[in-house]
C-alpha positions in Angstrom: 8.4 -13.1 1.8 5.9 -10.6 3.2 3.0 -12.8 1.8 4.4 -15.9 3.6 4.7 -13.7 6.8 1.2 -12.5 6.4 -0.1 -16.1 6.0 1.7 -17.1 9.2 0.0 -14.2 11.0 -3.4 -15.3 9.6 -2.7 -18.7 10.9 -2.0 -17.4 14.5 -5.0 -15.3 14.3 -7.4 -18.2 13.3 -6.3 -20.3 16.3 -7.3 -17.3 18.6 -10.5 -16.4 16.9 -11.7 -20.0 16.6 -10.9 -20.7 20.2 -13.0 -17.6 21.3 -15.8 -18.0 18.8 -19.1 -19.1 20.6 -17.2 -19.1 24.0 -19.6 -18.7 26.8 -17.0 -16.6 28.6 -16.4 -14.1 25.6 -16.0 -10.7 27.1 -17.7 -8.0 25.2 -17.3 -4.2 25.7 -18.4 -0.9 23.9 -16.0 1.5 22.6 -16.2 5.1 22.6 -17.7 5.0 19.0 -20.5 2.7 20.3 -19.3 -0.2 18.4 -18.5 -3.6 20.1 -15.1 -5.0 20.8 -14.4 -8.6 22.3 -11.4 -9.8 23.9 -10.7 -11.9 20.7 -10.3 -8.6 18.8 -7.7 -7.3 21.2 -5.8 -10.6 21.6 -5.5 -11.0 18.0 -4.1 -7.5 17.3 -1.8 -7.9 20.2 -0.1 -10.9 19.1 0.0 -9.8 15.5 1.9 -6.7 16.8 4.1 -8.6 19.0 5.1 -11.0 16.2 5.8 -8.1 13.6 7.9 -6.2 16.3 10.2 -9.3 16.3 10.2 -10.1 12.6 9.6 -6.7 11.0 10.9 -4.1 13.5 11.2 -1.3 11.1 7.7 -1.6 9.8 4.9 0.6 11.3 1.6 -0.9 12.4 -1.9 0.5 12.0 -4.6 -1.5 13.8 -8.5 -1.0 14.6 -7.9 -1.7 18.4 -4.7 0.0 19.2 -4.5 2.8 16.7 -1.6 4.1 14.7 -3.5 5.8 11.8 -1.9 9.1 12.5 1.5 7.6 11.5 0.3 7.9 7.8 0.5 11.7 8.0 4.1 12.1 8.2 5.2 8.9 6.6 8.4 9.0 4.7 8.9 7.7 1.3 9.7 3.8 1.3 8.2 3.2 4.7 5.9 0.2 5.3 2.6 -0.2 7.2 1.0 -3.3 8.3 -2.8 -2.7 8.5 -4.8 -4.8 10.8 -8.6 -5.5 11.4 -8.3 -8.4 14.0 -11.9 -9.3 13.6 -14.0 -7.7 10.7 -17.7 -8.5 11.4 -17.5 -8.4 15.3 -21.2 -8.2 15.6 -21.4 -11.3 13.7 -18.7 -12.9 15.8 -20.2 -12.2 19.1 -23.8 -13.4 18.0 -22.5 -16.6 16.5 -22.9 -15.7 12.8 -19.8 -17.3 11.0 -19.2 -14.4 8.5 -16.3 -12.8 10.2 -12.6 -12.6 9.3 -9.2 -11.2 10.2 -8.0 -8.6 7.6 -4.1 -8.1 7.0 -2.6 -5.7 4.7 0.9 -4.4 4.0 1.2 -0.9 2.4 4.2 0.9 1.4 4.7 4.8 0.8 5.6 5.4 -2.9 6.2 8.7 -4.7 2.6 8.6 -5.8 1.1 7.9 -2.3 0.4 4.7 -0.3 0.2 1.5 -2.2 -1.1 -1.9 -0.6 1.1 -4.6 -1.7 -0.1 -7.7 0.3 -3.6 -8.4 1.3 -5.1 -11.4 3.3 -8.8 -12.1 4.4 -8.9 -15.0 6.6 -12.5 -16.4 7.5 -11.7 -19.7 9.4 -15.5 -20.3 10.4 -16.3 -20.1 6.8 -13.1 -22.3 5.8 -12.0 -19.8 3.4 -8.9 -17.6 3.1 -8.4 -14.9 0.3 -5.2 -13.4 -0.5 -3.1 -11.3 -3.1 0.0 -9.6 -3.7 0.4 -6.5 -5.9 0.8 -7.7 -9.6 0.4 -11.3 -8.5 -3.4 -12.2 -9.1 -5.8 -13.2 -6.4 -6.7 -16.5 -4.7 -8.7 -18.2 -2.3 -7.9 -21.3 -0.3 -11.0 -23.3 0.7 -11.0 -26.2 3.4 -13.5 -29.0 3.1 -13.5 -32.1 5.0 -9.8 -31.6 6.1 -8.7 -30.9 2.5 -7.4 -27.5 1.2 -7.8 -26.4 -2.4 -6.4 -23.1 -3.7 -7.6 -21.5 -6.9 -7.3 -18.2 -8.6 -10.3 -16.0 -8.6 -11.6 -13.5 -11.1 -14.5 -11.0 -11.1 -17.5 -11.6 -13.3 -18.1 -10.2 -16.7 -21.7 -9.1 -16.0 -22.1 -5.8 -18.0 -25.7 -4.8 -17.4 -27.6 -3.9 -14.2 -30.5 -6.1 -15.4 -28.1 -9.1 -14.8 -26.1 -7.7 -11.9 -26.1 -8.8 -8.2 -25.3 -6.3 -5.5 -24.4 -7.0 -1.9 -24.3 -4.5 0.9 -24.4 -4.4 4.7 -27.5 -2.6 5.7 -29.2 0.6 5.0 -27.7 2.6 8.0 -25.2 5.2 7.2 -26.2 6.0 3.7 -27.7 9.4 4.8 -28.4 11.7 1.8 -27.6 8.8 -0.7 -30.1 6.3 0.8 -32.9 7.2 -1.5 -30.8 6.9 -4.6 -29.2 3.6 -3.4 -32.5 1.9 -2.5 -34.0 3.1 -5.8 -31.4 1.0 -7.6 -32.6 -2.2 -6.3 -35.6 -2.6 -8.8 -33.1 -2.1 -11.8 -30.7 -5.1 -10.5 -31.2 -8.7 -10.9 -30.6 -9.4 -7.3 -29.7 -7.8 -4.0 -28.5 -9.3 -0.8 -27.4 -7.8 2.5 -24.4 -10.0 3.0 -22.0 -7.3 4.3 -18.5 -6.7 5.6 -15.6 -8.4 4.0 -17.7 -11.1 2.5 -19.5 -9.1 0.1 -16.3 -7.8 -1.4 -14.7 -11.3 -1.4 -17.9 -12.5 -3.4 -17.2 -9.7 -5.9 -13.6 -10.9 -6.2 -14.9 -14.5 -6.9 -17.3 -13.3 -9.5 -20.5 -14.5 -7.5 -21.4 -10.9 -6.9 -21.0 -8.0 -9.1 -21.1 -4.9 -7.0 -20.6 -4.4 -3.2 -20.9 -1.1 -1.4 -20.6 0.2 2.1 -21.0 3.9 3.2 -18.8 4.2 6.0 -15.6 2.2 6.4 -12.2 2.7 7.9 -8.7 1.9 6.3 -8.4 -1.4 8.1 -11.8 -2.5 6.7 -10.7 -1.9 3.1 -7.0 -2.2 2.5 -6.8 -5.9 2.2 -10.1 -6.4 0.3 -9.4 -3.5 -2.0 -6.2 -5.3 -3.2 -7.8 -8.8 -3.5 -10.6 -7.3 -5.6 -8.2 -5.3 -7.8 -5.9 -8.3 -8.4 -9.0 -10.3 -9.4 -9.6 -7.9 -12.1 -12.1 -5.6 -10.4 -12.1 -2.1 -9.2 -12.2 -0.6 -5.6 -13.0 3.0 -5.0 -14.9 5.3 -2.4 -18.4 6.4 -3.0 -16.9 9.5 -4.7 -14.8 7.5 -7.0 -11.4 7.9 -5.1 -9.4 5.0 -6.1 -8.2 2.5 -3.5 -9.0 2.1 0.2 -8.0 5.4 1.3 -11.3 7.1 1.4 -14.1 6.8 4.0 -16.3 4.4 2.1 -16.1 1.4 -0.2 -17.3 0.2 -3.5 -16.0 -2.9 -5.2 -17.1 -4.2 -8.6 -16.2 -6.1 -11.6 -15.3 -2.7 -13.2 -17.7 -3.0 -16.0 -20.5 -1.5 -13.7 -18.5 0.7 -11.5 -19.1 4.1 -13.2 -22.8 3.6 -13.7 -23.2 2.5 -10.1 -21.3 5.7 -8.8 -23.2 7.9 -11.1 -26.5 6.4 -9.8 -25.8 7.2 -6.2 -24.0 10.6 -6.7 -25.3 13.3 -4.5 -26.7 16.2 -6.6 
């Protein structure tokens, strides 16, 4: 099964990332877009690609470090794409902050466009792995003291901003929406800059009600969007485009989604 393969890929990735996390000889470079990349990022994506080449040779691959996004442009009906973010939260990873994860998703091209059918977010330093398959609910496996516990997760039922918790990465990148975004803070119960995948997984678990990031790539969103949706929530771009194929990401319990989008709408 595809989900079983994704779990094995996550297992392989966890071994590599944990071995390089906090390593004194970690190699860090700056990419052309000025974002950092480590030897662990590249090693994880490389081994995932090599494994998929053997086990799913007909599937296409899109990854943050070695590309492939252009393959979607001319994709044929029925074709499948694995979407890889080897380390989401690389800045955390290289600074020793444990909130980072490997993101894996599988999408297929349907008559109505691309659809994500499998998603995994594996955060070994936190001892947590979230996963979902289309129409199969969402789950988290938690590791405590050598024991693993898997449970189904669901978004919250908070329906008012007065009671809502919002998580985001930082205030960079909001541009013309920044003023409207910040002005929301006083109307919410709580705000926290948790950031990256973790904000959205907390939405899926019902611990946070809204998460938003103004600039994201497909590999940042594909897995988390499916998990949030299968947990009963909603995932769109800031402009309301459903799913992870826009340029930004908002996840919520669904009840607060439209009000949030309208609150940050550009005039």
